[in-house]
C-alpha positions in Angstrom: -19.5 -104.1 -132.0 -19.3 -104.1 -128.1 -18.2 -100.7 -126.6 -16.2 -100.9 -123.7 -16.0 -97.3 -122.7 -15.3 -93.8 -124.6 -12.5 -92.2 -124.9 -11.6 -88.1 -126.0 -8.8 -87.3 -127.1 -7.4 -84.4 -126.0 -5.6 -82.8 -128.9 -9.2 -83.1 -131.3 -11.8 -83.0 -128.9 -13.0 -86.3 -130.9 -14.6 -89.2 -128.5 -14.3 -92.4 -130.5 -15.2 -95.7 -129.1 -13.0 -98.3 -127.7 -13.9 -101.9 -129.3 -13.3 -104.9 -129.5 -12.0 -104.7 -132.5 -9.7 -102.0 -132.7 -6.3 -102.9 -132.7 -4.0 -101.3 -129.3 0.1 -101.4 -129.7 1.7 -100.6 -126.6 4.8 -98.9 -125.1 7.8 -101.5 -124.8 10.8 -100.5 -123.1 12.4 -103.9 -123.6 14.6 -102.4 -126.8 16.1 -99.5 -125.2 16.7 -100.8 -121.8 18.8 -103.4 -123.5 20.5 -100.4 -125.5 20.9 -99.3 -121.5 22.2 -102.4 -120.5 24.6 -102.3 -123.7 26.4 -99.5 -123.4 26.7 -100.0 -119.5 28.8 -103.2 -120.3 30.6 -101.4 -123.2 31.8 -98.5 -120.7 33.1 -101.8 -118.2 35.3 -102.8 -121.4 36.0 -99.6 -122.4 37.5 -98.7 -118.8 38.8 -101.6 -118.3 40.9 -101.2 -121.8 41.9 -97.5 -120.1 43.2 -99.4 -117.1 45.3 -102.4 -119.6 46.5 -99.0 -121.5 47.7 -96.8 -119.1 49.5 -100.3 -117.3 51.5 -101.4 -120.6 52.0 -97.3 -121.1 53.6 -97.4 -117.0 55.3 -100.8 -117.7 57.0 -99.0 -121.5 58.4 -96.1 -119.3 59.5 -97.8 -116.3 61.4 -99.9 -118.5 62.3 -97.2 -121.4 62.4 -93.9 -119.6 66.8 -94.1 -119.5 66.2 -93.6 -123.3 63.1 -91.4 -122.7 62.9 -87.9 -123.6 60.2 -85.6 -121.6 58.3 -85.3 -125.5 58.2 -88.9 -126.7 56.9 -89.7 -122.6 54.2 -87.1 -123.6 54.1 -89.3 -126.6 54.1 -92.4 -125.4 51.1 -91.9 -122.6 49.1 -89.7 -124.9 48.9 -92.0 -127.6 48.4 -95.0 -125.7 45.8 -93.8 -123.3 44.4 -91.3 -125.8 43.3 -93.9 -127.7 41.3 -96.2 -125.2 40.1 -92.6 -123.6 38.1 -91.3 -127.2 36.4 -95.1 -127.0 36.1 -94.4 -123.5 34.1 -91.1 -124.5 31.8 -92.3 -127.0 30.4 -95.2 -124.6 29.7 -93.1 -121.7 28.0 -90.5 -124.6 25.9 -93.4 -125.9 25.0 -94.6 -122.9 23.2 -91.3 -121.8 21.2 -90.6 -124.5 19.9 -94.5 -124.5 19.5 -93.4 -120.9 17.6 -90.4 -122.2 16.0 -92.2 -125.2 14.7 -95.3 -122.1 13.4 -92.0 -119.9 11.6 -90.4 -122.9 9.2 -94.2 -123.4 5.3 -93.6 -122.1 3.6 -96.5 -120.8 0.1 -98.0 -121.6 -1.0 -97.7 -125.2 0.8 -95.9 -127.7 -1.1 -96.6 -130.9 -4.9 -97.1 -131.3 -6.2 -98.5 -135.1 -10.1 -98.7 -134.8 -12.9 -98.3 -137.8 -13.2 -94.7 -136.2 -9.6 -94.1 -136.6 -6.6 -94.0 -135.3 -5.1 -92.6 -131.4 -1.5 -92.3 -131.7 -0.1 -91.8 -127.9 -3.9 -89.9 -126.6 -4.2 -87.8 -130.2 -6.8 -89.1 -131.9 -8.4 -88.4 -135.8 -10.8 -90.4 -137.3 -9.9 -91.7 -140.9 -11.3 -88.9 -143.5 -9.1 -86.1 -141.8 -5.8 -88.9 -141.8 -3.7 -88.2 -145.1 -1.1 -90.9 -144.5 0.4 -93.1 -142.1 3.9 -93.8 -142.9 7.0 -95.3 -141.5 10.2 -92.8 -142.1 14.0 -92.5 -141.6 15.2 -90.0 -138.7 18.1 -88.7 -140.3 21.1 -88.8 -137.1 18.6 -90.4 -134.6 19.3 -92.9 -132.2 16.3 -93.8 -132.2 15.9 -95.4 -135.8 13.0 -95.0 -138.5 9.2 -93.9 -136.6 5.7 -94.0 -137.0 3.9 -90.9 -138.4 0.3 -90.1 -138.8 0.0 -87.0 -141.5 -3.2 -85.5 -141.8 -5.0 -83.9 -144.5 -4.5 -80.3 -142.6 -0.9 -81.2 -142.8 -0.3 -82.0 -139.3 2.0 -85.0 -138.3 2.4 -86.7 -135.3 5.1 -89.5 -134.8 6.6 -92.2 -132.3 9.4 -93.8 -133.1 9.2 -97.6 -133.6 12.1 -98.4 -130.9 8.9 -97.1 -128.5 6.4 -99.9 -130.0 5.8 -103.3 -129.3 4.7 -103.7 -132.6 6.9 -104.7 -135.9 5.5 -102.6 -139.6 3.6 -105.4 -140.7 1.2 -105.6 -138.0 0.2 -101.5 -138.0 0.2 -101.4 -141.8 -2.4 -104.9 -142.0 -4.3 -103.3 -138.7 -4.3 -99.8 -140.6 -5.6 -101.0 -144.0 -8.5 -103.8 -142.3 -9.7 -100.6 -140.3 -9.4 -97.4 -143.1 -11.2 -100.1 -145.6 -8.5 -100.7 -147.8 -8.0 -96.4 -147.9 -4.4 -96.3 -146.5 -1.7 -98.7 -145.9 2.0 -98.0 -143.8 4.3 -96.4 -146.4 7.1 -97.6 -146.1 8.5 -95.6 -148.8 10.3 -92.8 -146.5 12.9 -96.1 -145.2 14.4 -95.7 -148.5 15.9 -93.0 -148.3 
């Protein structure tokens, strides 16, 4: 094993050698950036539909204004534009959340798995201190499932899979190999 340098974790003060055989998984902003692009396009299309709804409502009102009373006119515009406004609001909320999620993604290495243990975004634990490595679903989260490291003391640190440049199978293989078969990625939390 060739040692390149020694890193010290700010969370635990542990130092571990960065070796050639450890697995390094970087932050990947691509999926979050794709969501921003998706919601940006959705906002544009919702604005187009809102404009089209306004033109149709105005045309109906201009053609039938003699037969429409004030309440019917208000109902026409409320229903005709309200539907499009609700969809536009949902798209804007999605865009704001997607931009916020993109701003939260770090840079560089997100996860390191080596013979010494796991370093999750700058906090390292040796293998004896790790109780489980889990993929778990986050309810009501726009980020989707996350990767969680649970220590024997009950402390949990997690990162959303959306931020990572690896699939669960790669993390499972790295954890299994570097923990000498003691741990693997527990995906039972995704079944809830």
